[in-house]
C-alpha positions in Angstrom: 12.2 5.4 13.3 10.2 5.5 10.0 6.9 7.2 9.3 3.9 5.2 8.2 4.3 6.6 4.7 8.0 5.5 4.6 7.0 2.0 5.6 4.3 1.8 3.0 6.6 3.2 0.3 9.4 0.7 1.1 6.9 -2.2 1.1 5.6 -1.0 -2.3 9.1 -0.7 -3.8 10.2 -4.1 -2.3 7.2 -5.9 -3.7 7.7 -4.3 -7.1 11.3 -5.5 -7.1 10.2 -9.0 -6.1 7.7 -9.1 -9.0 10.5 -7.9 -11.4 13.1 -10.4 -10.2 11.0 -13.5 -9.5 8.2 -13.2 -11.9 10.0 -11.5 -14.8 7.9 -8.3 -14.9 7.4 -5.5 -12.5 4.0 -4.0 -11.8 2.8 -0.9 -13.6 1.7 0.4 -10.1 2.3 -0.8 -6.6 0.6 0.5 -3.5 0.9 -0.6 0.1 -1.3 0.3 3.0 -0.5 -0.2 6.7 -3.6 -0.7 8.8 -2.8 -1.6 12.3 -1.1 -5.1 12.2 -2.1 -5.6 8.5 -0.2 -4.6 5.3 -2.3 -4.7 2.1 -0.3 -4.5 -1.1 -2.0 -3.9 -4.4 0.0 -4.5 -7.6 -1.5 -3.5 -10.9 -0.4 -4.7 -14.4 1.6 -7.7 -13.3 0.6 -10.3 -16.0 3.2 -11.0 -18.7 2.1 -11.1 -22.3 2.6 -14.9 -22.2 0.3 -15.2 -19.1 -2.4 -13.0 -20.8 -2.2 -15.2 -23.9 -2.4 -18.4 -21.8 -5.6 -17.2 -20.0 -7.3 -16.3 -23.3 -6.4 -19.3 -25.3 -7.0 -22.3 -23.0 -10.7 -23.5 -22.9 -12.9 -22.7 -20.0 -11.2 -21.7 -16.8 -8.1 -23.9 -17.4 -5.8 -21.0 -18.3 -7.0 -19.0 -15.2 -6.6 -22.0 -12.9 -3.2 -22.8 -14.3 -1.9 -19.3 -13.9 -3.2 -18.9 -10.4 -1.7 -22.3 -9.4 1.7 -21.4 -10.8 1.7 -17.9 -9.3 0.7 -19.2 -5.9 3.4 -21.9 -6.0 6.0 -19.3 -6.9 4.9 -17.0 -4.0 5.1 -20.0 -1.6 8.6 -20.8 -2.7 9.6 -17.2 -2.2 7.7 -16.8 1.0 10.8 -16.7 3.3 12.3 -14.0 1.1 9.1 -11.9 1.1 8.5 -12.3 4.8 12.2 -11.4 5.5 11.8 -8.2 3.5 8.6 -7.2 5.4 10.3 -7.9 8.7 13.3 -5.9 7.6 11.1 -2.9 6.7 8.7 -3.0 9.7 10.8 -4.6 12.4 7.9 -7.0 13.0 7.5 -10.7 12.1 4.9 -11.8 9.6 2.3 -14.2 11.1 0.5 -15.0 7.8 0.5 -14.0 4.1 -2.4 -14.3 1.7 -2.2 -13.8 -2.0 -4.6 -13.7 -5.0 -4.4 -12.5 -8.6 -7.1 -11.5 -11.1 -6.5 -12.8 -14.5 -9.0 -10.4 -16.0 -7.6 -7.2 -14.6 -4.0 -8.2 -14.0 -4.2 -7.0 -10.4 -2.5 -8.9 -7.6 -3.2 -8.4 -3.9 -1.0 -9.6 -1.1 -2.1 -9.3 2.6 0.4 -9.6 5.5 -0.7 -10.1 9.0 2.0 -9.0 11.4 2.7 -10.2 15.0 1.9 -6.6 16.2 1.4 -3.2 14.7 4.8 -1.7 13.7 6.0 1.3 15.6 6.3 4.4 13.5 6.7 8.1 14.1 4.2 10.7 13.1 5.1 12.5 9.9 5.7 16.3 10.0 2.9 17.0 7.5 0.3 15.2 9.7 1.5 16.7 12.9 -0.5 19.8 13.9 1.6 22.9 14.4 1.6 24.1 18.0 0.9 27.6 17.0 -2.3 26.7 15.1 -5.6 27.0 16.8 -7.9 24.1 16.5 -11.5 24.6 15.3 -12.8 23.8 18.8 -10.7 26.7 20.2 -12.8 29.3 18.4 -15.9 30.3 20.3 -18.7 32.2 18.7 -19.0 34.3 21.9 -15.6 35.7 21.0 -16.8 37.0 17.7 -17.3 40.8 17.6 -19.0 41.8 14.4 -18.1 45.5 14.9 -14.4 44.5 14.6 -14.8 42.2 11.7 -13.9 44.0 8.5 -13.0 42.8 5.1 -9.9 44.2 3.4 -10.7 46.0 0.1 -10.5 43.8 -3.0 -7.3 45.6 -4.1 -5.5 44.5 -0.9 -6.6 40.8 -1.1 
């Protein structure tokens, strides 16, 4: 069973590969966040030079609208591939997928709603050690100022 971080990392890498293979350019950065039954993927730096030029040169919002329309259409065509990837990573079916891209920042966001939260194991770094005392286990009544001593500076 994977950890939450492993799931997020695999989704980030998979979406980055998708951008590279289907859109012709991989993102400069890809981050995925698993929040219950939602996966939010944020891809930065996804616009190609041609797309940036298109947005800047067409009058009004025509470039922006055209780019968003083409990107949305490509995402819809690849939807079964993307959803299969997410199911393969999480073990849970995708119920819905939402997508948007900013033509001014070159940032793309994809949101997946899953049929249920995926199962994952707790990572070792987030698991409290059994030998550690929690903050609540310390009582001020146990504090004895007569026994509290600081080590000399040379021994610290």
